[in-house]
C-alpha positions as CSV (number, residue, x, y, z in Angstrom):
1,M,39.6,39.9,5.3
2,L,39.3,40.1,9.2
3,C,40.8,36.7,9.7
4,I,43.9,37.6,7.8
5,L,44.1,41.1,9.3
6,K,44.3,39.2,12.7
7,M,46.7,36.4,11.7
8,A,49.0,39.6,9.9
9,Y,48.8,41.8,13.4
10,Q,47.2,40.4,16.0
11,V,50.6,38.5,17.2
12,N,51.6,39.7,21.0
13,N,49.5,42.8,20.7
14,T,46.6,44.0,22.4
15,R,42.9,43.9,21.4
16,N,42.5,47.9,21.2
17,Q,45.6,47.7,18.4
18,T,43.7,45.2,16.4
19,V,40.3,47.4,16.7
20,I,42.4,50.5,15.5
21,V,43.8,48.7,12.6
22,I,40.4,47.2,11.1
23,L,39.0,50.9,11.5
24,A,42.0,52.2,9.8
25,V,42.0,49.7,6.8
26,L,38.1,50.2,6.4
27,I,38.3,53.8,6.2
28,G,41.3,53.8,4.0
29,I,40.1,51.3,1.7
30,T,36.5,53.3,1.7
31,N,38.6,56.6,1.1
32,I,40.2,54.9,-2.1
33,S,37.2,53.6,-3.7
34,L,35.5,56.6,-3.4
35,A,38.6,58.5,-5.1
36,K,38.7,55.8,-7.6
37,G,34.8,56.3,-8.3
38,A,35.1,60.0,-8.1
39,A,38.1,59.9,-11.2
40,Q,35.9,57.6,-13.6
41,K,33.0,59.7,-13.5
42,R,32.0,60.2,-17.1
43,Q,28.7,61.1,-18.8
44,T,26.4,57.8,-19.2
45,P,23.3,56.9,-21.2
46,S,20.0,56.1,-19.6
47,T,19.2,52.1,-18.1
48,S,15.7,51.9,-17.3
49,Y,13.6,49.6,-15.9
50,G,10.2,48.9,-17.5
51,T,8.1,50.5,-14.7
52,G,9.8,54.2,-16.5
53,L,12.1,54.9,-13.6
54,N,15.4,55.2,-14.8
55,F,19.0,54.3,-13.2
56,G,20.9,57.7,-13.6
57,P,20.3,59.7,-17.0
58,I,23.2,62.3,-17.4
59,E,22.7,65.2,-19.3
60,N,25.4,66.0,-22.1
61,P,26.1,69.7,-22.4
62,Y,27.3,69.0,-25.6
63,D,24.4,66.6,-27.3
64,T,22.4,67.3,-30.5
65,R,19.7,68.9,-28.0
66,S,22.0,71.7,-27.2
67,Y,23.2,72.5,-30.4
68,I,19.8,72.5,-32.4
69,S,18.9,75.1,-29.1
70,D,21.8,77.2,-30.5
71,L,20.8,77.0,-33.8
72,A,17.4,77.9,-33.3
73,D,18.2,81.4,-32.1
74,K,19.2,82.2,-35.5
75,L,15.8,81.4,-37.1
76,S,12.7,83.2,-37.4
77,P,9.6,82.6,-34.8
78,K,8.2,79.8,-36.7
79,Q,11.4,78.1,-37.8
80,R,12.3,78.0,-34.2
81,D,8.9,76.5,-33.2
82,I,9.5,73.6,-35.7
83,L,13.0,73.4,-35.1
84,L,12.9,73.1,-31.1
85,G,10.8,69.8,-31.8
86,E,12.1,66.5,-30.9
87,P,14.5,65.7,-33.1
88,D,13.3,62.0,-33.7
89,I,11.2,64.0,-36.4
90,Y,13.5,62.7,-38.8
91,K,12.8,59.5,-38.5
92,S,9.9,60.0,-41.1
93,D,10.4,60.8,-44.4
94,A,7.4,63.0,-45.1
95,A,8.3,64.9,-42.1
96,T,11.7,65.0,-43.1
97,S,11.0,66.5,-46.8
98,E,8.3,69.2,-45.3
99,Y,11.2,70.0,-42.4
100,Q,14.1,70.1,-45.0
101,K,11.9,72.7,-47.1
102,L,10.9,74.8,-44.4
103,L,14.8,75.5,-43.3
104,S,15.4,76.0,-46.5
105,R,13.4,78.9,-47.0
106,S,15.0,82.2,-45.6
107,S,11.5,83.6,-44.2
108,I,8.6,80.6,-43.7
109,S,4.9,81.0,-44.5
110,V,3.2,78.1,-43.5
111,D,-0.4,77.6,-43.3
112,S,-2.2,76.3,-40.4
113,K,-3.1,72.9,-41.5
114,R,0.3,72.5,-42.9
115,Y,1.7,73.4,-39.6
116,K,-0.7,71.2,-37.3
117,S,-0.3,68.2,-39.5
118,L,3.4,68.4,-38.9
119,I,3.1,68.8,-35.0
120,N,0.9,65.7,-35.1
121,K,3.7,63.7,-36.9
122,E,5.9,64.9,-34.5
123,N,3.9,63.8,-31.2
124,E,3.2,60.6,-33.2
125,L,7.1,59.6,-33.6
126,R,7.8,60.9,-30.0
127,H,5.1,58.5,-28.9
128,A,6.1,55.7,-30.9
129,A,10.0,56.3,-29.8
130,K,9.0,55.9,-26.2
131,T,6.8,52.8,-27.0
132,A,10.0,51.5,-28.6
133,E,12.4,52.5,-25.5
134,K,14.9,49.5,-24.4
135,H,13.7,48.1,-21.5
136,W,16.1,46.7,-18.8
137,S,16.7,42.7,-19.4
138,L,18.9,40.4,-16.8
139,A,20.7,38.4,-19.7
140,E,22.2,41.6,-20.7
141,D,22.8,43.0,-17.0
142,L,24.6,40.0,-16.1
143,E,26.5,40.4,-19.5
144,K,28.1,43.2,-18.6
145,Y,29.7,41.9,-15.6
146,R,31.3,39.3,-17.5
147,V,32.5,42.0,-19.7
148,Y,33.8,44.0,-16.9
149,S,35.4,41.0,-15.4
150,V,37.2,40.4,-18.7
151,R,38.4,43.6,-19.2
152,E,39.8,44.1,-15.5
153,G,41.4,40.5,-15.9
154,S,42.7,38.7,-18.5
155,R,41.9,35.4,-20.5
156,T,45.7,34.7,-21.2
157,F,48.3,33.5,-18.6
158,I,50.5,36.0,-20.3
159,G,48.3,39.1,-19.8
160,S,47.3,37.8,-16.2
161,I,51.3,37.8,-15.1
162,R,51.8,41.2,-16.5
163,K,48.8,42.6,-14.7
164,A,50.3,40.4,-11.2
165,G,53.7,41.9,-12.3
166,F,52.0,45.8,-12.8
167,H,50.2,45.9,-9.2
168,A,53.0,43.9,-7.3
169,G,55.3,47.0,-8.5
170,L,52.5,50.0,-7.0
171,A,52.4,47.9,-3.8
172,I,56.4,48.7,-3.8
173,E,55.4,52.3,-4.5
174,D,52.7,52.3,-1.7
175,I,55.2,51.2,1.0
176,V,57.3,54.5,0.2
177,N,53.8,56.1,0.8
178,V,53.6,54.7,4.1
179,F,56.7,55.9,5.4
180,T,56.6,59.1,3.6
181,L,52.9,60.1,4.3
182,A,51.6,59.7,0.6
183,S,54.1,61.6,-1.2
184,T,54.0,60.2,-4.6
185,E,52.3,61.1,-7.1
186,R,49.8,58.2,-7.1
187,A,48.9,59.5,-3.9
188,E,48.2,63.0,-4.4
189,H,44.6,63.4,-3.7
190,L,45.5,61.8,0.0
191,R,47.7,65.2,0.5
192,E,45.2,67.6,-0.6
193,N,43.6,68.8,2.6
194,D,47.0,68.7,4.4
195,G,48.1,71.9,6.5
196,K,44.5,73.5,6.5
197,P,43.3,75.7,9.5
198,I,41.4,73.5,12.0
199,S,38.1,75.3,11.1
200,F,38.3,73.5,7.4
201,Y,38.2,69.7,9.5
202,L,35.9,71.3,11.7
203,E,33.5,72.1,8.9
204,K,34.2,68.5,7.3
205,V,33.1,66.7,10.0
206,G,29.6,68.6,10.0
207,Q,29.6,68.2,6.5
208,A,30.1,64.4,6.7
209,G,28.1,63.7,9.8
210,A,25.5,66.1,8.3
211,E,25.4,63.6,5.1
212,T,25.7,60.3,6.7
213,L,22.3,61.1,8.6
214,D,20.6,62.1,5.5
215,N,21.5,58.6,4.0
216,I,20.5,56.7,7.1
217,L,17.3,58.4,7.1
218,I,16.9,58.0,3.2
219,T,17.5,54.0,3.9
220,L,15.1,54.0,6.5
221,Y,12.6,55.7,4.2
222,S,13.1,53.6,1.3
223,S,13.1,50.1,3.1
224,A,9.7,51.3,4.3
225,D,8.9,52.2,0.9
226,L,10.0,48.8,-0.5
227,I,7.9,47.0,2.3
228,T,4.8,49.2,1.9
229,L,5.3,48.4,-2.2
230,D,6.3,51.7,-3.1
231,L,2.8,53.4,-1.7
232,L,5.1,56.3,0.1
233,P,5.9,59.5,-1.9
234,D,9.3,59.9,-3.4
235,F,12.2,61.0,-1.3
236,E,13.3,64.8,-2.7
237,N,16.6,63.1,-3.6
238,E,18.2,62.7,-6.9
239,A,19.4,59.1,-6.4
240,Y,16.4,58.2,-4.5
241,Q,14.1,59.3,-7.7
242,D,16.6,57.9,-10.2
243,N,16.7,54.3,-9.1
244,H,14.3,51.1,-8.8
245,P,12.4,50.7,-5.4
246,L,14.0,47.5,-4.7
247,V,17.8,48.9,-5.5
248,R,17.2,52.2,-3.2
249,P,17.9,50.6,-0.1
250,F,21.1,48.7,-1.4
251,V,22.1,51.8,-2.8
252,F,21.8,54.0,0.4
253,T,22.9,51.7,2.8
254,G,26.2,51.8,1.1
255,R,26.0,55.5,0.9
256,S,25.4,55.5,4.8
257,I,28.6,53.4,5.1
258,G,30.8,55.6,2.8
259,S,29.7,58.8,4.6
260,A,30.3,57.3,8.1
261,W,33.8,56.2,7.4
262,Q,34.1,59.7,6.0
263,T,33.0,61.2,9.1
264,V,35.2,59.1,10.9
265,E,38.1,60.0,8.7
266,S,37.3,64.0,9.2
267,V,37.3,63.1,12.6
268,G,40.9,61.7,12.6
269,N,42.0,64.8,10.5
270,V,41.2,67.2,12.8
271,P,44.1,66.5,15.4
272,T,46.5,65.6,12.6
273,F,45.7,68.3,10.4
274,G,45.1,66.3,7.5
275,Y,47.5,63.6,7.8
276,F,45.4,60.9,9.3
277,D,43.7,59.8,5.9
278,N,47.8,60.5,4.1
279,V,48.3,57.3,6.6
280,T,45.3,55.2,6.2
281,G,45.1,55.7,2.6
282,S,48.7,54.4,2.2
283,I,48.1,51.5,4.1
284,C,45.2,50.4,2.2
285,M,46.8,51.5,-1.1
286,L,49.2,48.6,-0.3
287,Y,46.5,46.2,0.7
288,I,44.4,46.6,-2.5
289,D,47.6,46.0,-4.7
290,A,48.4,43.5,-2.7
291,I,44.6,41.9,-3.5
292,E,45.4,42.7,-7.2
293,T,48.2,41.1,-7.0
294,V,47.0,38.1,-5.6
295,K,43.8,37.8,-7.9
296,H,45.6,38.1,-11.0
297,G,47.9,35.6,-9.8
298,C,45.0,33.2,-9.6
299,E,43.9,34.1,-12.7
300,A,47.2,33.1,-14.2
301,V,46.7,29.9,-12.6
302,T,43.5,29.3,-14.1
303,N,44.1,30.4,-17.5
304,L,46.5,27.4,-17.9
305,P,43.8,25.1,-18.8
306,R,42.4,27.5,-21.5
307,G,45.6,27.4,-23.2
308,F,45.2,23.5,-23.7
309,I,41.4,23.9,-24.6
310,R,42.5,26.7,-27.1
311,L,44.8,24.3,-29.1
312,G,41.5,22.7,-30.4
313,G,40.5,25.6,-31.7
314,R,38.9,28.9,-30.3
315,N,35.3,29.3,-29.7
316,E,34.0,32.5,-28.4
317,N,30.9,30.9,-26.8
318,L,33.3,28.4,-24.6
319,D,35.4,31.5,-23.5
320,R,32.4,33.1,-22.2
321,I,31.6,29.8,-20.3
322,Q,35.1,30.1,-18.9
323,D,34.6,33.3,-17.8
324,W,31.9,32.9,-15.7
325,I,34.2,30.0,-13.9
326,F,37.1,31.6,-14.2
327,L,37.3,35.6,-14.1
328,V,33.7,36.7,-12.5
329,P,34.4,35.1,-9.1
330,L,37.5,36.3,-8.5
331,E,36.8,39.7,-9.7
332,Y,33.9,39.6,-7.4
333,L,35.7,38.4,-4.0
334,S,38.5,41.1,-4.9
335,N,36.1,43.8,-5.6
336,V,33.8,43.4,-2.6
337,I,37.4,42.9,-0.2
338,E,38.3,46.0,-1.6
339,M,35.2,48.1,-0.5
340,E,34.2,48.3,-4.1
341,G,30.6,48.2,-3.4
342,I,30.5,51.5,-1.5
343,S,32.2,52.9,-4.8
344,N,29.2,51.6,-6.7
345,A,26.8,53.2,-4.1
346,Q,28.4,56.5,-4.6
347,D,28.7,56.6,-8.3
348,Y,26.1,54.1,-9.2
349,K,25.3,55.7,-12.4
350,N,28.7,54.5,-13.6
351,A,28.6,51.6,-11.9
352,F,25.5,50.3,-13.3
353,K,26.4,51.2,-16.7
354,A,29.9,49.2,-16.7
355,K,29.0,46.1,-14.1
356,G,25.3,46.1,-14.5
357,V,22.5,46.6,-11.7
358,I,22.8,42.8,-10.3
359,G,26.4,42.6,-10.2
360,S,26.9,46.3,-8.6
361,I,24.1,45.2,-6.0
362,L,25.9,42.2,-5.1
363,E,29.2,43.9,-4.7
364,I,27.2,46.9,-2.1
365,G,25.8,43.1,-0.1
366,G,29.2,42.3,0.4
367,S,31.1,45.3,0.9
368,S,28.2,46.0,3.6
369,Y,28.5,42.5,5.1
370,I,32.0,42.8,5.5
371,V,31.6,46.6,7.4
372,Y,28.9,44.7,9.6
373,R,31.2,41.8,10.7
374,A,34.1,44.1,11.3
375,V,31.9,46.5,13.4
376,D,30.3,43.5,15.4
377,D,34.1,41.9,15.8
378,M,35.3,45.4,17.0
379,L,32.5,45.6,19.5
380,E,33.0,41.7,20.9
381,E,36.8,42.5,21.3
382,L,36.2,45.5,23.6
383,D,33.8,44.1,25.2
384,D,36.4,41.2,25.8
385,D,39.0,43.7,26.7
386,D,36.5,45.4,29.3
387,N,35.8,41.9,31.3
388,S,39.7,41.4,31.3
389,K,40.2,44.4,33.2
390,R,38.4,44.2,36.1
391,P,39.4,45.3,39.3
392,A,41.3,42.4,41.1
393,E,40.0,43.7,44.4
394,E,36.4,43.4,43.0
395,T,36.9,39.8,42.0
396,S,38.8,38.9,45.3
397,A,35.8,40.3,47.2
398,E,33.8,38.2,45.8
399,E,35.4,34.8,46.4
400,A,36.6,36.0,49.7
401,P,34.5,34.2,53.2
402,A,32.0,36.2,54.3
403,E,33.3,38.0,58.0
404,E,31.8,36.8,61.1
405,T,28.8,38.8,62.4
406,P,29.2,40.0,66.2
407,A,26.6,37.5,67.3
408,E,28.1,34.5,66.0
409,T,31.1,35.9,67.9
410,A,29.4,36.1,71.1
411,T,27.9,32.7,70.7
412,T,31.1,31.3,69.8
413,T,32.8,33.0,73.0
414,N,29.5,31.7,75.2
415,G,29.9,28.3,73.9
416,E,27.6,25.6,73.2
417,N,23.8,25.8,74.4
418,G,24.3,29.4,75.8
419,T,26.9,28.6,78.5
420,S,30.1,30.1,79.3
421,P,33.5,28.6,79.9
422,N,32.8,28.2,83.6
423,G,29.5,26.7,83.1
424,F,27.2,29.3,83.9
425,Y,24.4,29.8,81.7
426,H,24.1,33.2,79.3
427,F,20.7,34.4,78.5
428,P,20.8,35.6,74.6
429,I,19.3,38.8,75.4
430,D,20.5,40.3,72.0
431,V,18.1,38.4,70.2
432,F,15.5,40.8,71.3
433,F,17.5,43.7,70.5
């Protein structure tokens, strides 16, 4: 990515300008990724490991439990006590029969033995449900990323060409946004903070800075916890407690990078009254659509052999193998360059559901590596620029010959062996002083 930026921009331009462009692209890409992740938030079921640590259960406000809770308010106390038990009680025919008999009565009269028996059955069913809970599987997790790659791309030549043309059209709109400060409807989220009071932007800087420090501290803490084999107490953070110890450092590294770029972006919005992110965001929307156009164009080329292979009949297993060869690598590379890894860290619940844990973590690692190389490159550019601007007089002073001392001048004047030009001996009295 950095090589492309240099080839496209560092022709007859200074190093500082290159640094600004790299920084703006990274900020804008991160901004787009975070906004994309926020727009795709939805409620997802839990995906858990065998260790019992969940990757993001989200409670649905419209689930069966809420409905039963509302229904319980209309029943008698004993009915309510039974109804508020685990809904898995329906898995037992005997329990279901007893349960339906109890609910069918307007007023309930149950002896203690029947009530205890029903509660015991409920506990047994609850324990069986926990035992039968589905564990995380590597094969299923990797399959998620393949399905995601197929959904984002296409298995046919025509489908890839259509998507490439679609993103090429969006790129034209992005060019308009660059010169009009994100004026189109698609870039509306970039204009949300335009023209606010200066205190609004200063507050955003403080919030983003505090969040960055918090994420960096949790990254270090999670790394130490991983080194000590999960011996440290859990940090009081929802994302920390949701994730497995192996995953936490990656998630919070991505979150640290995202919040750090948001801090820089907030600082840039202060003197520009919110228009800084309009420019960087529009530039990077153009950059992302250009990458997507190239990706789908490459997929169209790789889909040509598929057409000939399918002449002998369609085979789903063979198509899946071709997905791993043709679609998955292109999808991964494009997502890494587009900073999708940073978006995964911000919205890890949906990322793990759509892409799987392994795919999401690999994207986080790839995007983090690009950021590391970008920062390292900027530091090198700044260091080279400082060395090239050393004062000319300092360089000339180092290369100039040393001036003659008065003693050397006197010796030269007196001639060889301390004699004067007229032949008399001159005693070097200055050696005593």
